[in-house]
N, C-alpha and C positions, 0 to 999 in steps of 0.2 A: 541238203535237201532230205536228211534225214532229220532231222530237225523241226523242220515245216512238218513234215508228215507225224511225224510220234506231236508237235501242238495239233495239229486237225484234231489230229483223235483225239487228246486229252479234251477237249473245246467241245463235239459232242457227245465224246461221256459224261461230260460236263450238263449239255444241252437234255441228253436221256435220264440221268439223274434228277434235277430239278422237274423235269415234267413226272415223270416216279412219284416222285416226293409229294406235289400238289396232286395229283392222281389219286393217293395213297392216304398222305398223313393229312392233309386238308379238305379231302372228299372233295375236291372236286369233279368227279367221274364220275359221276348219280346217275340209277340211272335214267334213260334219256325215250321221252313217251309217257313215264309217267306221273299222271297227274295230282302229284297231291298226294298222294296215297300211305306216303310210307309216316313211323310215328320218325318225330323230329331229332334228329341224333342216333346215333351209336345205342343197340342194349344189348349186351353179351359181346362185343365188335360186327352184331350182325343189323341188315335192316330188318326191319318190322312194319307189319303192315297195321295202318288200325282199323279200330275196330267204328263196328256202324257207320260207314263210310258210305256211298255213292263217290264214284271217281271214274277219272279214264285211264288206260291201258293202252297207247296205240291206237285212239279213235273209241275205242269201243269202252262201254258202260260200264263196270262193276259193281259191284253192291259187296261186301265184307259183315260179317254176324259179330258179334260183342267180342267174338277171341278174334279176330281180325282175319277166319276164314272165307273165304271166297265163297259166295252162295249165289244163285239164278237170279233173284229181286228181293229188293229193298223190301219187303214185306213177307217174304220167307220166313217161315215159322218151322223147325224141325218134328220128328213125330216124337210121340212118346211108348215107350212099351217095345220097342223094334229093336231086332238088332242095328250094328254101326257096323261102317269102316271108317278108319280115319287116311290119309293120304297127304304122303309128306314129301315136296317134291320143291324142282327147279321151275321156271317160268313155261317150261315144254307141259308139265301139270298144271299149272296153272293157268292154261293159256290167254296170252299175249298175243291184243288183236284179236280174239276171237269171243262171237257174243258166246255166253258159259255153256247155255244149252248144244253147242255144237263142240264144245273138248271134251276128251278124251271121259272127265268127270262128269258130265254135261248125260254125254252118251249112257256112259253105268248108272247116273241118275236114272232115264229115262225107262230103262229093263228093267232094274230093279225097287220098284216101287214100295217095295216092305221092307227096306234098309235105307238110313240115314248115313249119306255118302260126307264125311266130314274133305274140307279139300284146305289142306295148313299148306299149301305149298303157296313158294311165293318169289315173284320173277327177283332172279343178282342171287340168286341164290348157287349156293353147292355143296357138297357132301358135309364140310363142318359146320355150315351152318344146318343144317339139316339135324346133328349130331345133336 
């Protein structure tokens, strides 16, 4: 009885180990719902959003500038000679599945009209990626 239990535990452990290997090492667990917005492969161990794209994240269109920062629309231009704020974060700040004007930074952008708002956040990032 103990031998069968030990064999079953080892098999379960091996399955979990194989799934973790596939997800982490082979990068088989990409962010779902993101329509090809990432640079192929990893840069410094983290995914980076492609610059100058129009894509979809969870069904909502997103646009990025030349730095890969999320912007409100494809023709968006930053204002010159005004103050700027750079925001860095994860999918919550990025606004997955939310129209840009309804995201936290979109609402800030609508209030602070004389300030450039840079959204350098990215879905799937954590504190280490932002560092």
